[in-house]
Structures are given as structure tokens and as C-alpha cells.
N, C-alpha and C positions, 0 to 999 in steps of 0.2 A: 504494500500500500504506500510505502514511503516514496518509491519511484513514481508511481502514478499521481500521487497527490502533490509532491513537491518538485520533482525534476521534469516531468512531462509538460506542464504548462510553460516552463522556461524553454524547453527544447522547441515546442510549437512556436513560441514567439521568435526564436532564432530563425526558424524557417519562414517567418513573415518579414524578416529583415532587421530585427532588433538584436542588440547585443544581449548576452545572457551569461550569468555565472551561477554555478551551484556550489556552495561552500559548506563545509562543516567547521564549526568553531567551538572550542570549549577546552576545559581543563584536561590534563593528561589522564588517560584511563577512562574516559567517558564514552568511548565507542565511535569516535570520528572515523578511524581507519576502517573499522568493521562496516560502518554505514556506507562509506564511500567505495571501498574495494570489495568488501565481503570476505568470506573465508574460502569460497570455492573459486579456483582459478580455471575451471573448465568452462567451455564456451556456453553451455546451457544449464549450468547447475543452479539449483534453487537457492544456494547460499551466496549468489553473486550480489555485489553491491551496486550502488548507483552508477559508478563509472562504467563497468562493463555493460550494464543494461542500457545506459545512454549511448554507448558506442554501437551496440546492436540496433537501437532505435534510429540513430542518425543514418546508418548505412541502409537500413530497410526503408526508411522514409524517403531518402534521397533517390533511391532507385525506382520509386513508384511514379515519379513525375517525369514523363518523357519530354516535356517542354523545356527542361533545364538541364544543363550539363553541370554537374557538381564536382568540385575538387575539394577533398577533405585533407587537412594537414594537422599535425600535432607538434606542439612545442611544449616543453616542460621546464618550468622555472620554480625556484623557491626563494622566499625571503627568509634569510637566516642571519641573525645578529645584524640586522639592518642592512644587509647586502643582498642584492638581487643576483641570483646565480642560475646559469644555464645547466640543467641536469643532463643534457645530451652531450655537452662539451665541457668536461671538467676543468680543463686548463684554460678555458676562455676567461678573458678579463671580466670584471664586474659589469653587469648590464645597467643601463639607465632607462628610465621611462620618460618619454616625451609628453609632458602634460599639456602642451598648448595645441593639441590637435583634437579633432572630433572623435577620435578613437584612441585606444591605448596602443602605443607603438613602442617596441623594444628593439632598437637597431642592434643588429648583430646576433640576435637570438637564433638558435638552430631551429629550422622548420623542416619537418619530414612529411612528404606526401604519402598518404596511406590509401589503400584501395578496398580494405575490408576490416571488419572488427577484430579479427584475429591478429592482423598486422598492427592495428592500433594498440591492442592490449600487449602485444610483445614489446613494442616500444615503450608503452607506459611502464611495464614492469622493469625494463632496463633503466629508465629514468628513476624509478622508485628505489632502485638499489643504491643510488647516489644521494638520496635525500638524507639530510641530517635530521635526527629526531631528538637530540638533547643538546642543551647549551653547554 
């Protein structure tokens, strides 16, 4: 129900042209990772979190509209100790956000084109391995 009630409306708005973000925020140990990633890393497991379900939905939804050609990409960054870091390119210099544009831009961030949810999740778990979880 969490995916349907919280993530799906945001994803539908993205398909209408709006920017969207789905975030989990809270204290250590409150279930953010479980909610977002789930315990099940298989493609169709019941214990999947919001991220794999969203990836499945995005690819399924984008393939249903023959009037549009869709290109889907993934970038993965983290803010850690007030630094913005690219999780796909560990030796990259600190990233900056350009605040004076109509959208969030991060010059120099690694962007990978993906063609299906399996490829998306493979890259996601690669970036996840490089994420810092403690100060």
C-alpha cells in the first residue's frame, strides 16, 4: 500500500511533466532503507521496496505510450558531511548544485542510460555499495 499511496501519485505527475522526489527521512533504525529498497533483491519479490517497484512502474508505463520515445537514465549522489558526492565515480571531485536554474542541475554528475528495470537496479545496487551510512 505504501507504493500505491505515496510513490505512485508522484510517478504519475512525473509522466505529466512535473519534477518529483520520493524520500525517506528519519532517525537511524526507523526503517528508511527497508521502505525504500526492501529486503528482496529479486525482480518480482513481495519484499521489494519503493525503488524497485518504481523502476518497474517507470519502464512499464513508458513502454505503453507509442507516441513518445522515452530515454531513462540514472544518476546516484549522496550528501554526506555537507558534501555532494557522485556514487558512480568515487574519485570524482565534489559536485555542486546550480541553484539559479529552473531545475536542479549537477554539472559533472555521472549519468547512465538504462533500458530496463533490471539494469536500473544493478546500477542502483552498485551505487549503494559506495554510500556512507555513518559519520
